C-alpha positions as MATLAB code, in Angstrom:
seq = 'MSKTRIYARNLAANWIGYGTNLVLTLVLSWFAFRLLGDIRYGVWSLMVSLTGYLGMVDLGLRPALYRHFNWYLGRHEPDKVNEVLCTSVSFFVVAVAVLFVAGIVLGALFGHIFPKTPAEFLPEVRIAVVVVAVNIGFSMIAAVFGALLETHERYDLHNVLTVTVTVIRTGGTILALTLGFGLIGMALAGIVSTILACLGGYLISKRIFKEMRIRRSSVSRSMFGELIRFGIPCFFSGLGIRMIMYTSGLLIAWFIDMPSVGYYSLAMMLMEYGRTLVDKGRTVFTPEIQQSIARGDLAGLQYFVPLVTRVTMGFNVLIIVGIMFFGHEFLGLFYGSAVGATGKEVLIILGIAYLSVSASRPSVAALIGAGRVKLLAVVVLCEAVINVGLITLFVGVVGMGLRGVAIGTMIPMFLLSGVLITLIGARQIQLNPITFVLRTAGRWIPAAGLFGVACFLLGRLSGVPSWGWFFGKVGIAVVAYVPVFWLLILPDDQKSRLLEKVRKRRHVPEKADN';
ca = [
     -17.478   20.128   10.187;
     -19.573   16.951   10.536;
     -17.992   13.484   10.514;
     -19.728   12.662    7.231;
     -18.216   15.720    5.556;
     -14.786   14.928    7.007;
     -14.961   11.371    5.696;
     -16.130   12.607    2.295;
     -13.304   15.171    2.124;
     -10.686   12.653    3.193;
     -11.965    9.944    0.844;
     -11.925   12.347   -2.088;
      -8.456   13.610   -1.141;
      -7.043   10.108   -0.756;
      -8.461    8.748   -3.989;
      -7.642   11.818   -6.069;
      -4.188   12.041   -4.544;
      -3.376    8.382   -4.875;
      -4.933    8.159   -8.333;
      -2.745   11.035   -9.465;
       0.310    9.399   -7.921;
      -0.597    6.127   -9.584;
      -0.741    7.749  -13.021;
       2.594    9.478  -12.419;
       4.149    6.236  -11.191;
       2.957    4.358  -14.268;
       4.341    7.074  -16.527;
       7.631    6.934  -14.646;
       7.832    3.133  -14.827;
       7.104    3.274  -18.572;
       9.942    5.720  -19.181;
      12.287    3.737  -16.948;
      11.440    0.416  -18.603;
      11.818    1.844  -22.115;
      14.993    3.850  -21.512;
      16.799    1.369  -19.267;
      15.833   -1.798  -21.147;
      14.501   -4.988  -19.615;
      17.832   -6.236  -18.213;
      18.826   -2.914  -16.638;
      15.282   -2.356  -15.341;
      15.474   -5.826  -13.816;
      18.690   -4.770  -12.048;
      16.907   -1.658  -10.706;
      13.968   -3.768   -9.466;
      16.400   -6.171   -7.823;
      18.273   -3.303   -6.199;
      15.031   -1.882   -4.796;
      14.091   -5.332   -3.463;
      17.441   -5.734   -1.726;
      17.517   -2.255   -0.170;
      13.882   -2.674    0.874;
      15.155   -4.789    3.752;
      17.068   -1.757    5.051;
      13.745   -0.284    6.115;
      13.973   -2.666    9.078;
      16.305   -0.153   10.715;
      13.194    1.726   11.884;
      12.705   -1.059   14.496;
       8.954   -0.905   13.902;
       8.585    2.741   14.938;
       6.785    3.837   11.780;
       3.668    1.696   12.348;
       3.868    2.559   16.040;
       3.489    6.256   15.184;
      -0.109    5.909   13.954;
      -1.168    3.999   17.032;
       0.498    6.392   19.488;
      -0.582    9.583   17.739;
      -4.157    8.294   17.661;
      -3.968    7.095   21.248;
      -2.789   10.405   22.713;
      -4.995   12.498   20.450;
      -7.963   10.395   21.571;
      -6.972   11.102   25.193;
      -6.374   14.836   24.491;
      -2.686   14.843   25.538;
      -0.812   17.154   23.133;
       2.413   17.069   25.171;
       2.582   13.321   24.683;
       1.967   13.784   20.947;
       4.999   16.099   20.886;
       7.061   13.492   22.718;
       6.165   10.890   20.098;
       6.999   13.354   17.318;
      10.363   14.566   18.599;
      11.568   11.193   19.845;
      10.829    9.439   16.563;
      12.385   12.194   14.412;
      15.569   12.078   16.497;
      15.799    8.316   16.107;
      15.302    8.477   12.340;
      18.032   11.120   11.942;
      20.460    8.622   13.466;
      19.018    5.949   11.150;
      20.083    8.009    8.094;
      23.734    7.668    9.112;
      23.355    3.932    9.725;
      21.746    3.453    6.317;
      24.573    5.341    4.622;
      27.094    2.809    5.940;
      24.792   -0.112    5.102;
      24.418    1.187    1.540;
      28.182    1.260    1.045;
      28.498   -2.345    2.231;
      25.615   -3.609    0.049;
      26.926   -1.757   -2.997;
      30.336   -3.360   -2.615;
      28.846   -6.855   -2.234;
      26.075   -6.580   -4.843;
      27.947   -8.396   -7.606;
      28.905  -11.229   -5.258;
      25.358  -11.665   -3.943;
      23.848  -11.650   -7.448;
      26.436  -13.056   -9.857;
      23.993  -12.851  -12.795;
      24.258   -9.034  -12.685;
      26.058   -7.837  -15.857;
      29.520   -6.551  -14.915;
      29.088   -3.300  -16.880;
      26.245   -2.226  -14.554;
      28.091   -2.769  -11.258;
      29.885    0.637  -11.021;
      26.626    2.622  -11.168;
      24.838    0.060   -8.970;
      27.380    0.621   -6.165;
      26.647    4.358   -6.113;
      22.892    4.051   -6.648;
      22.505    1.563   -3.780;
      24.044    4.067   -1.341;
      21.708    6.852   -2.485;
      18.633    4.597   -2.320;
      19.620    3.430    1.175;
      19.947    6.993    2.493;
      16.657    7.873    0.801;
      14.973    5.212    2.939;
      16.131    7.089    6.043;
      14.702   10.396    4.856;
      11.439    8.664    3.966;
      11.173    7.610    7.620;
      11.381   11.241    8.713;
       8.766   12.217    6.134;
       6.549    9.394    7.434;
       6.463   10.985   10.906;
       4.834   14.157    9.602;
       2.603   12.168    7.261;
       1.321   10.118   10.202;
       0.704   13.283   12.229;
      -1.369   14.818    9.423;
      -3.408   11.655    8.859;
      -4.169   11.160   12.541;
      -5.466   14.753   12.504;
      -7.625   13.597    9.561;
      -5.956   16.035    7.142;
      -5.560   13.547    4.331;
      -6.259   16.348    1.873;
      -3.141   18.309    2.808;
      -1.024   15.182    3.021;
      -2.119   14.157   -0.459;
      -1.413   17.597   -1.916;
       2.109   17.308   -0.548;
       2.512   13.730   -1.796;
       1.330   14.584   -5.314;
       3.619   17.615   -5.473;
       6.617   15.550   -4.407;
       5.723   12.784   -6.879;
       5.529   15.299   -9.716;
       8.998   16.551   -8.806;
      10.369   13.007   -8.574;
       8.778   11.967  -11.869;
      10.053   15.019  -13.722;
      13.518   14.690  -12.213;
      13.737   10.989  -13.023;
      12.604   11.433  -16.627;
      15.122   14.254  -17.078;
      17.919   12.175  -15.529;
      17.132    9.149  -17.709;
      16.872   11.291  -20.846;
      20.294   12.784  -20.128;
      21.710    9.284  -19.704;
      22.368    9.245  -15.939;
      20.746    5.802  -15.619;
      20.333    4.178  -12.227;
      22.241    6.919  -10.404;
      19.948    9.588  -11.855;
      16.843    7.663  -10.742;
      18.246    7.341   -7.225;
      19.188   11.035   -6.974;
      15.754   12.172   -8.173;
      14.218   10.014   -5.466;
      16.275   11.373   -2.586;
      15.805   15.025   -3.596;
      12.027   14.608   -3.699;
      11.990   12.798   -0.334;
      13.952   15.604    1.353;
      11.386   18.062   -0.015;
       8.652   15.816    1.443;
      10.307   16.116    4.864;
      10.407   19.917    4.687;
       6.864   20.223    3.370;
       5.529   17.776    5.956;
       7.117   19.758    8.754;
       5.667   23.089    7.593;
       2.136   21.726    7.054;
       2.135   19.782   10.351;
       3.181   22.906   12.228;
       0.152   24.687   10.820;
      -2.336   21.897   11.620;
      -1.054   20.799   15.026;
      -0.906   24.147   16.787;
       0.767   22.685   19.885;
       3.583   21.183   17.823;
       7.024   21.896   19.266;
      10.221   20.442   17.794;
      12.612   20.733   20.706;
      15.291   18.681   22.375;
      13.495   18.621   25.730;
      10.609   16.698   24.132;
      12.918   13.819   23.211;
      12.079   11.273   25.867;
      13.768    8.006   26.793;
      10.569    6.745   28.345;
       8.623    7.544   25.179;
      11.289    5.841   23.086;
      10.912    2.794   25.300;
       7.137    2.927   24.864;
       7.473    3.181   21.092;
      10.026    0.368   20.982;
       7.879   -1.939   23.114;
       5.067   -1.457   20.645;
       7.413   -1.295   17.678;
       9.426   -4.493   18.164;
       6.478   -6.751   17.273;
       5.861   -4.391   14.340;
       9.535   -4.863   13.451;
       9.053   -8.609   13.096;
       5.773   -8.036   11.303;
       7.597   -5.647    8.958;
      10.299   -8.248    8.422;
       7.618  -10.682    7.316;
       6.042   -8.112    5.006;
       9.406   -7.345    3.422;
      10.133  -11.022    2.952;
       6.813  -11.328    1.129;
       7.318   -8.166   -0.948;
      10.997   -8.350   -1.787;
      12.197  -11.944   -1.511;
      10.329  -12.974   -4.652;
      12.550  -10.623   -6.673;
      15.697  -12.037   -5.082;
      14.619  -15.632   -5.739;
      13.681  -14.829   -9.345;
      17.158  -13.331   -9.857;
      18.776  -16.481   -8.444;
      16.582  -19.142  -10.076;
      15.368  -17.570  -13.353;
      16.923  -14.463  -14.945;
      17.238  -10.688  -14.607;
      14.510   -9.621  -17.112;
      11.975  -11.811  -15.276;
      12.605   -9.766  -12.118;
      11.339   -6.687  -13.938;
       8.426   -8.487  -15.605;
       7.132   -9.902  -12.319;
       7.667   -6.635  -10.449;
       5.553   -4.735  -12.998;
       2.684   -7.235  -12.672;
       2.978   -7.170   -8.876;
       3.111   -3.362   -8.930;
      -0.140   -3.155  -10.881;
      -1.949   -5.450   -8.432;
      -0.446   -3.735   -5.372;
      -1.281   -0.232   -6.584;
      -4.797   -1.293   -7.493;
      -5.413   -2.662   -3.999;
      -3.773    0.316   -2.339;
      -5.979    2.693   -4.328;
      -8.974    1.356   -2.401;
      -6.987    0.938    0.802;
      -6.278    4.658    0.766;
     -10.010    5.143    1.118;
     -10.171    2.667    3.986;
      -7.419    4.422    5.926;
      -9.569    7.499    6.508;
     -11.616    5.362    8.899;
      -8.579    4.069   10.814;
      -8.420    7.020   13.264;
     -12.083    6.486   14.164;
     -11.537    2.740   14.706;
      -8.439    3.162   16.841;
      -9.745    6.139   18.810;
     -12.987    4.216   19.486;
     -10.852    1.463   20.997;
      -9.095    4.038   23.166;
     -12.554    5.248   24.349;
     -13.844    1.700   24.844;
     -16.745    2.180   22.390;
     -17.453   -1.503   21.693;
     -20.928   -0.999   20.215;
     -19.573    1.522   17.737;
     -16.816   -0.880   16.670;
     -19.256   -3.749   16.141;
     -21.190   -1.593   13.697;
     -18.342    0.356   12.140;
     -15.700   -2.323   11.410;
     -18.043   -4.654    9.425;
     -19.485   -1.635    7.596;
     -16.053   -0.375    6.540;
     -15.020   -3.908    5.528;
     -18.114   -4.459    3.422;
     -18.120   -1.114    1.623;
     -14.381   -0.983    0.934;
     -14.480   -4.550   -0.354;
     -17.161   -3.436   -2.778;
     -14.579   -1.168   -4.377;
     -11.804   -3.745   -4.006;
     -13.854   -6.246   -5.999;
     -14.174   -3.718   -8.822;
     -10.453   -2.930   -8.894;
      -8.840   -6.274   -8.082;
     -11.147   -8.517  -10.110;
     -10.842   -6.046  -12.982;
      -7.037   -6.291  -12.825;
      -7.229  -10.090  -12.644;
      -9.000  -10.270  -16.006;
      -7.923   -7.088  -17.826;
      -4.539   -6.342  -16.229;
      -2.486   -8.405  -18.669;
      -3.941   -6.434  -21.589;
      -2.931   -3.182  -19.908;
       0.591   -4.484  -19.259;
       0.916   -5.662  -22.858;
      -0.222   -2.355  -24.330;
       1.780   -0.223  -21.893;
       5.050   -2.120  -21.454;
       5.100   -4.639  -24.292;
       3.864   -8.113  -25.158;
       6.483   -9.906  -23.037;
       5.263   -8.209  -19.848;
       1.621   -8.781  -20.801;
       2.164  -12.490  -21.397;
       3.889  -12.809  -18.029;
       1.087  -11.011  -16.220;
      -1.860  -13.007  -17.595;
      -1.618  -15.970  -15.234;
       0.263  -14.212  -12.439;
      -2.431  -11.561  -11.923;
      -5.275  -14.073  -11.614;
      -3.367  -16.068   -8.980;
      -2.304  -12.995   -6.991;
      -5.790  -11.476   -7.208;
      -7.266  -14.292   -5.117;
      -4.832  -13.532   -2.312;
      -5.224   -9.766   -2.556;
      -9.011   -9.959   -2.230;
      -8.646  -11.935    0.979;
      -5.996   -9.625    2.420;
      -7.978   -6.498    1.536;
     -10.954   -7.850    3.500;
      -8.800   -8.113    6.628;
      -7.477   -4.512    6.644;
     -10.165   -3.001    8.937;
      -9.622   -5.939   11.318;
      -5.894   -5.193   11.294;
      -6.632   -1.557   12.243;
      -8.710   -2.776   15.195;
      -6.001   -5.215   16.331;
      -3.298   -2.548   16.122;
      -5.492   -0.108   18.042;
      -5.898   -2.740   20.756;
      -2.120   -3.203   20.898;
      -2.135   -6.784   19.586;
       0.871   -6.273   17.357;
       2.677   -9.353   18.671;
      -0.078  -11.540   17.292;
       0.100   -9.785   13.922;
       3.881  -10.170   13.884;
       3.656  -13.922   14.460;
       1.060  -14.358   11.699;
       3.000  -12.301    9.153;
       6.316  -13.984    9.971;
       4.731  -17.418    9.576;
       3.291  -16.295    6.241;
       6.692  -15.012    5.114;
       8.544  -18.212    6.027;
       5.945  -20.361    4.256;
       6.068  -17.958    1.288;
       9.836  -18.285    0.873;
       9.682  -22.061    1.332;
       6.933  -22.535   -1.239;
       8.560  -20.257   -3.836;
      11.869  -22.071   -3.394;
      10.073  -25.401   -3.833;
       7.896  -24.386   -6.791;
      10.595  -22.435   -8.650;
      13.943  -23.823   -7.537;
      12.950  -27.493   -7.319;
       9.835  -28.067   -9.435;
      10.765  -25.421  -12.039;
       7.339  -23.754  -12.309;
       8.795  -20.341  -13.180;
       6.861  -17.154  -12.394;
       3.642  -19.142  -11.975;
       5.311  -20.884   -9.027;
       6.288  -17.517   -7.532;
       2.672  -16.355   -7.685;
       1.243  -19.582   -6.222;
       3.855  -19.630   -3.457;
       2.852  -16.072   -2.577;
      -0.894  -16.657   -2.816;
      -1.386  -19.692   -0.561;
      -0.050  -18.323    2.771;
      -1.290  -14.797    2.061;
      -4.842  -16.029    1.516;
      -4.968  -18.340    4.525;
      -3.073  -16.308    7.135;
      -3.144  -12.572    6.378;
      -6.603  -12.935    4.869;
      -8.840  -15.546    6.497;
      -7.139  -15.965    9.881;
      -6.670  -12.246   10.611;
     -10.269  -11.505    9.641;
     -11.580  -14.075   12.130;
      -9.264  -12.849   14.903;
     -10.380   -9.271   14.237;
     -14.013  -10.296   14.675;
     -13.124  -11.794   18.056;
     -11.307   -8.599   19.025;
     -14.461   -6.501   18.692;
     -16.429   -9.315   20.395;
     -18.506  -10.078   17.334;
     -19.344  -13.674   16.440;
     -17.021  -14.662   13.534;
     -19.869  -16.284   11.633;
     -21.955  -13.123   11.977;
     -18.983  -11.020   10.867;
     -18.366  -13.205    7.803;
     -22.043  -13.161    6.808;
     -22.160   -9.362    7.071;
     -18.983   -8.909    5.030;
     -17.751  -11.860    2.926;
     -21.324  -13.053    2.549;
     -21.816   -9.974    0.392;
     -18.553   -9.259   -1.381;
     -17.731  -12.842   -2.420;
     -20.959  -13.226   -4.483;
     -20.283   -9.772   -5.935;
     -16.767  -10.873   -6.902;
     -18.146  -14.027   -8.499;
     -20.713  -12.189  -10.604;
     -18.265   -9.503  -11.646;
     -15.600  -12.096  -12.423;
     -17.972  -13.930  -14.785;
     -18.799  -10.639  -16.525;
     -15.101   -9.780  -16.923;
     -14.292  -13.264  -18.204;
     -17.012  -13.073  -20.853;
     -15.907   -9.593  -21.913;
     -12.321  -10.810  -22.112;
     -13.410  -13.563  -24.511;
     -14.643  -11.019  -27.043;
     -12.334  -10.862  -30.034;
     -11.005   -7.569  -31.300;
      -7.869   -5.747  -32.424;
      -5.644   -5.055  -29.375;
      -5.771   -1.302  -28.834;
      -6.356    1.226  -26.071;
      -9.820    1.974  -27.431;
     -10.821   -1.701  -27.361;
      -9.317   -2.099  -23.871;
     -11.078    0.911  -22.321;
     -14.321   -0.019  -24.061;
     -14.386   -3.415  -22.349;
     -13.378   -1.903  -19.000;
     -16.134    0.718  -19.298;
     -18.779   -1.940  -19.974;
     -17.522   -3.958  -16.993;
     -17.748   -0.949  -14.658;
     -21.304   -0.168  -15.775;
     -22.272   -3.825  -15.285;
     -20.880   -3.728  -11.733;
     -22.986   -0.765  -10.566;
     -26.201   -2.784   -9.915;
     -24.133   -5.529   -8.289;
     -22.634   -2.987   -5.887;
     -26.049   -1.500   -5.125;
     -27.802   -4.811   -4.502;
     -25.107   -6.842   -2.746;
     -22.620   -4.435   -1.172;
     -24.389   -1.304   -0.005;
     -26.202   -1.776    3.352;
     -29.919   -0.978    3.473;
     -29.505    1.980    5.841;
     -26.927    3.531    3.513;
     -29.232    3.022    0.541;
     -32.004    4.824    2.422;
     -29.697    7.729    3.232;
     -28.591    8.087   -0.376;
     -32.148    7.922   -1.690;
     -33.258   10.497    0.875;
     -30.483   12.859   -0.188;
     -31.460   12.460   -3.838;
     -35.104   13.218   -2.992;
     -34.109   16.324   -1.037;
     -31.973   17.621   -3.899;
     -34.774   17.079   -6.394;
     -37.367   18.726   -4.165;
     -37.995   22.357   -5.043;
     -39.956   24.187   -2.346;
     -42.953   26.134   -3.527;
     -42.812   29.888   -3.200;
     -44.909   31.271   -0.406;
     -47.991   33.248   -1.422;
     -47.677   36.982   -1.042;
];
């Protein structure tokens, strides 16, 4: 199969799979928000934020898996791939036991850490925290097989598995909530589905990677040391990411109130899922970027990385700018007016940061492929520290509320994870930063500006709030963006290829004379 067909298959699989998961997640969050209530849902969001830090027990091995699988696959060393596989699985099995103990401790201390938690919720929180903590360990094991499938460019099979597991989790959670099992039921549905993901990932990986052998002899101390050396900087980078993702919820619980934790998390979830929808398309190019680095193909990287950045940002502009201007209407219609009112200003502020960060993702893939994870760790940790400091200042001291949380998140994210990483990535592939910016941001920023104006004007139209009115405006915005994408985003050589394909499909060869 040609590379173009592989990319097309993987792009379709990723977007269909993630889109399906997104719909299921939204349905699940709607049921959870309605059946739990805003205070109890806020407690669940807070609990997820707190236990999110437990993912640090992986010591950075999960991001190291993609780099090492790609590295050894690029060098055609299947025995080394097996060493990575077996060593990481063994480590994560031990991590499950560690997380079980950590969950017990956190559950016992939850009420002391967050005194605003209603006392009547604490008994179920103590049990649910343990289950969620153990679930994190099983998700690490599932991630090993997911990484192996993606580095073999079988995103289609991985997405089939992910969608299947999400359907099971969604159905189980809705059933548990309907029967009144509350937070414990949500946690149990999650861990059952994750265990099924582990089993399914193992069976599919065994079929795709024919040389796969799960055996004790493939567990290697030297490979563990190699993974740890790469993983420790990823550990600190992951710490920074978790501080950015989860600390906002903790600070909101301390400085504001429990319902606001849920309101902000729903707005953040919409923006994060929107960005990730496009990022799932970008990830299909990550193996090519990182394996090109392993081969030393500099010329290919100088063409490929800017191309991927430019095209994926074309889709990011559509999604992120659309959420910035229409997201609050969606939140209001789906979750209620209180959530929609919260999201209106928050989404616009966060959208600025998310556009910048999305533009840096291909550069991050190149830096990870080159082994420059220490640099990434320093940048992300600096961003996280500034993030926490600014949120504490804006919310705890100045009293800016959720607007302060969004601004405190946006400033360091935009400057460090967005602008700085993009420029460093250009240097990594030995491309002049100015040239890189002109070939990428020089295209998508004007596109974002034009599309933003169109969305703003559409948002000013008056009408009765309804799903029909909402989707009508979104549909007009999407149609208006098509010529912008064609003129500003799509490179000339890609336009020529598309036009040539259209001409070939329209051409009907004449029948030969008898």
